[in-house]
C-alpha positions in Angstrom: 4.6 92.1 80.6 5.0 95.9 80.7 6.6 95.8 77.3 3.7 93.8 75.9 1.2 96.4 77.2 3.3 99.3 75.7 3.5 97.5 72.4 -0.3 97.0 72.4 -1.0 100.6 73.2 1.4 101.8 70.5 -0.3 99.6 67.9 -3.8 100.9 68.9 -2.6 104.5 68.7 -1.2 103.8 65.2 -4.4 102.3 63.9 -6.5 105.1 65.3 -4.2 107.7 63.7 -4.5 106.0 60.3 -8.3 106.1 60.7 -8.3 109.8 61.5 -5.9 110.4 58.6 -8.3 108.8 56.2 -11.2 111.0 57.5 -9.5 114.3 57.7 -9.5 116.9 54.9 -6.3 118.2 53.4 -4.9 121.1 55.3 -3.9 124.2 53.3 -0.9 126.4 54.3 -1.8 129.6 56.0 -1.5 132.8 53.9 1.7 134.9 54.4 1.4 137.7 57.0 0.6 141.1 55.7 3.6 143.2 54.6 2.0 146.4 55.7 -0.7 147.7 58.1 -3.5 150.2 57.5 -4.8 152.3 60.3 -7.7 154.8 59.6 -7.7 158.2 61.4 -11.3 158.3 62.2 -13.1 161.8 62.0 -15.8 163.1 64.3 -18.6 162.1 61.9 -17.6 158.4 62.1 -20.1 155.8 63.1 -19.0 155.0 66.7 -19.8 151.3 66.3 -17.2 150.9 63.5 -13.5 151.2 64.3 -11.6 149.3 61.5 -12.8 151.2 58.5 -14.5 154.5 57.5 -18.3 154.6 58.0 -19.2 158.3 57.8 -22.4 160.4 57.9 -21.8 162.9 55.2 -23.8 165.7 53.5 -24.2 166.5 49.8 -21.9 169.3 48.5 -19.7 169.0 51.5 -16.2 167.7 50.7 -14.2 165.9 53.4 -10.6 164.6 53.7 -9.9 161.1 55.0 -6.5 159.9 56.2 -4.9 156.4 56.5 -1.6 155.6 58.2 0.4 152.9 56.3 3.1 151.0 58.2 5.8 148.9 56.7 6.0 145.7 58.7 9.0 144.2 56.9 12.8 144.6 57.0 12.9 145.8 53.4 11.8 148.8 51.3 8.2 148.5 50.0 6.5 150.1 47.0 2.8 150.4 47.7 0.3 151.3 45.0 -2.9 153.2 45.8 -6.2 152.9 43.9 -9.9 153.2 44.4 -12.7 150.8 43.5 -16.4 150.6 43.5 -18.1 148.1 45.8 -19.8 145.3 43.9 -21.3 141.9 44.8 -19.6 138.8 43.5 -21.2 135.4 43.0 -22.9 134.0 46.1 -22.8 137.2 48.0 -19.3 138.5 48.6 -18.6 142.3 48.4 -15.3 143.3 46.7 -13.7 146.5 45.6 -11.1 144.9 43.3 -11.3 145.1 39.5 -13.8 142.3 38.6 -12.6 139.6 36.3 -14.5 138.7 33.1 -15.3 135.2 34.4 -17.2 136.7 37.4 -19.9 138.1 35.0 -20.1 141.4 36.8 -22.2 144.2 35.5 -22.9 147.4 37.3 -26.6 147.8 38.2 -28.5 150.4 36.2 -29.8 151.9 39.4 -26.3 153.0 40.5 -26.3 156.8 40.4 -23.0 157.8 42.1 -19.9 155.6 41.7 -17.4 155.7 44.4 -14.5 156.1 42.0 -16.1 159.3 40.7 -16.7 160.7 44.3 -13.3 160.0 45.9 -9.9 161.4 45.0 -6.4 160.4 46.0 -4.4 163.5 47.1 -1.0 161.8 47.3 1.1 160.0 44.6 -0.3 156.6 43.6 3.0 155.0 44.3 4.4 155.3 47.8 7.9 154.1 48.8 8.3 153.1 52.5 11.6 152.4 54.3 11.7 149.3 56.5 9.4 149.7 59.5 8.6 153.2 58.5 5.1 154.7 58.3 3.4 157.5 56.3 0.0 159.2 56.3 -1.9 159.4 53.0 -5.0 161.5 52.3 -8.1 160.9 50.1 -11.0 163.2 49.6 -14.8 162.7 49.3 -15.4 165.6 46.8 -19.1 165.9 47.7 -20.4 165.8 44.1 -23.8 164.5 45.2 -27.2 166.1 44.4 -28.8 167.7 47.5 -31.8 165.4 47.0 -29.7 162.2 47.1 -30.2 159.9 50.1 -28.4 156.6 50.6 -25.0 154.8 50.7 -22.0 155.3 48.4 -19.6 152.4 49.1 -16.1 151.7 47.8 -12.6 150.7 48.7 -9.3 152.6 49.1 -7.0 149.9 47.8 -3.3 149.4 48.6 -1.2 146.8 46.9 2.5 145.7 46.9 4.1 144.1 43.8 7.5 142.5 43.5 9.3 142.0 40.3 10.8 138.6 41.0 8.0 137.1 43.1 4.4 136.1 42.3 3.1 137.0 45.8 1.0 140.2 45.9 -0.2 141.7 49.1 -3.4 143.6 48.8 -5.5 145.3 51.4 -8.6 147.5 51.2 -9.7 150.3 53.5 -13.5 150.3 53.2 -15.2 153.6 52.9 -18.9 153.8 53.6 -20.4 157.3 52.8 -23.9 157.5 54.3 -25.4 160.5 52.6 -28.1 162.3 54.8 -29.7 159.1 56.2 -29.6 155.3 55.9 -32.0 153.3 53.8 -33.1 149.7 53.8 -32.0 147.4 51.0 -34.6 146.0 48.6 -33.7 142.5 47.4 -35.5 141.4 44.3 -35.4 138.1 42.4 -34.9 138.4 38.7 -34.6 135.5 36.3 -33.8 131.9 37.4 -31.7 129.5 35.3 -30.6 125.9 35.6 -26.9 125.4 34.8 -26.0 121.8 34.1 -22.3 120.9 34.1 -20.7 117.5 33.7 -20.8 116.4 37.4 -23.1 118.8 39.1 -26.1 121.1 38.6 -26.8 124.7 39.7 -30.0 126.5 40.2 -28.8 130.1 39.7 -30.9 133.2 40.7 -30.2 136.6 39.4 -30.5 138.8 42.6 -30.8 142.6 42.4 -30.5 145.3 45.1 -31.6 148.5 43.4 -31.4 150.7 46.5 -28.3 152.7 47.7 -28.1 150.5 50.9 -26.1 147.4 51.8 -27.3 144.1 53.1 -25.5 142.1 55.8 -27.2 139.1 57.1 -28.6 135.5 56.6 -30.2 134.2 53.4 -31.9 130.8 53.3 -33.1 129.2 50.0 -35.5 126.3 49.9 -36.7 124.4 46.8 -40.0 122.3 47.1 -41.5 120.1 44.4 -45.2 120.2 43.3 -46.1 117.9 46.2 -44.5 120.4 48.7 -41.7 118.0 49.5 -38.3 119.4 50.3 -35.9 119.0 47.4 -33.1 121.3 48.5 -32.1 123.7 51.2 -29.1 126.1 51.2 -28.1 128.6 53.8 -25.8 131.6 53.5 -25.3 132.8 57.1 -23.1 135.8 56.3 -24.2 137.0 52.9 -23.3 140.5 51.9 -24.9 142.6 49.1 -23.4 146.0 48.0 -25.7 148.9 47.3 -27.1 149.2 43.8 -25.7 145.8 42.7 -26.8 142.6 41.1 -25.2 139.1 41.3 -25.7 135.4 40.9 -26.8 133.2 43.8 -26.7 129.4 43.6 -29.7 128.1 45.6 -29.4 124.3 44.9 -27.7 122.0 47.4 -24.6 120.1 46.2 -25.5 116.7 44.7 -29.2 117.6 44.0 -30.5 117.2 40.5 -33.9 118.4 39.2 -36.3 116.5 37.1 -38.7 118.1 34.6 -41.6 119.5 36.5 -42.9 122.4 38.7 -41.1 123.7 41.7 -41.4 126.4 44.3 -38.4 128.5 45.3 -38.5 130.3 48.6 -35.8 132.7 49.7 -35.9 134.2 53.2 -33.6 137.1 54.2 -32.8 138.4 57.6 -30.8 141.7 57.7 -28.5 141.8 60.8 -28.3 145.6 60.7 -31.8 146.8 60.0 -33.5 143.6 61.5 -35.7 143.6 58.3 -37.0 140.2 57.2 -38.2 139.4 53.7 -39.9 136.3 52.3 -39.6 135.9 48.5 -41.3 133.1 46.5 -41.0 132.2 42.8 -42.8 129.4 40.9 -40.5 127.5 38.7 -41.0 125.1 35.7 -38.1 122.9 34.7 -38.5 121.9 31.1 -35.7 119.4 30.7 -34.5 116.8 33.2 -31.5 115.3 31.4 -30.4 112.0 32.8 -30.6 113.1 36.5 -33.0 112.0 39.2 -34.7 114.4 41.6 -33.6 114.1 45.2 -36.0 114.9 48.1 -35.4 115.2 51.8 -36.1 111.5 52.5 -33.2 110.4 50.2 -30.0 111.2 52.1 -26.6 110.7 50.4 -24.7 107.6 51.5 -22.0 108.5 54.1 -19.2 106.6 52.4 -16.5 108.3 54.6 -18.0 107.1 57.8 -18.7 103.6 56.4 -15.1 103.3 55.3 -13.9 104.5 58.7 -16.1 102.0 60.5 -14.8 99.2 58.4 -11.2 100.3 59.0 -11.8 100.5 62.8 -13.4 97.0 62.8 -10.5 95.5 60.9 -8.0 97.2 63.2 -9.7 95.9 66.3 -9.8 92.3 64.9 -6.1 92.6 64.0 -5.2 93.8 67.5 -7.2 91.1 69.1 -5.5 88.4 67.0 -2.1 89.8 67.7 -2.7 89.8 71.5 -4.1 86.3 71.3 -1.0 85.0 69.5 1.3 86.7 71.9 -0.4 85.0 74.9 0.1 81.6 73.3 
């Protein structure tokens, strides 16, 4: 009898495991651990609320040296390449200091007056060789080439990269450098042109967003699309969106699977800055000229949850099979 019970339990666990396997998403392997570690030596004019990168209150025409300790975490010799990059905003609100790729459609905003790459100098060789588990201190300098009347944020990255001849793996880390000149300003988010981008299997409603002020935005952005009857068509939330100072970027404000018919729409974008606590409510009237072969979706038309339906059917079949097997065993 005990063996029958154990067999039944084993079969149930197997069926449940198969159901969960069908529902689960593929698991991607974790990224390799960093080959080196960066530690900033924080000066006295550092913002005390920030400890993992430089956030300094600086003055025009006053140069300042910054230092970073690089530690080799591996058992082999490392070559580390230094560089600097301007902070810019990638599609859908991600700040980067890497060299932008052509496909990212990045253009520096015309309001950008002082580029980080023109205000920060590396004082050590661009290529540094580190013995296993060794460390070295490198120095960079804010040269202070800012007009006395300038107020705002100059943001960029002090970038460190390892490259291996016979491997495709590249380890790259950036030490953020925020230079708050004289005082801090509030960002000013403005909506420029809006475009509908139709691809083969999906549709995007892309807004060109501009921040023409030397101030960064860190916070939540919610985008809502209503039709001419004030019915909800789409709602998208970006809970941790970031916008670099003096930058522009593209933001997709249409939920996945939603398609727009020809007609009039209202786009509402609400922003909530976590640092300044400033809230903004932006509205834009839209007219979609061409609908293509798609049908508009409103909030009362929810997508069919095929994953849950399939899982429910699988569970039902498994229970019926288990019941039949137990019944046959008893006979």
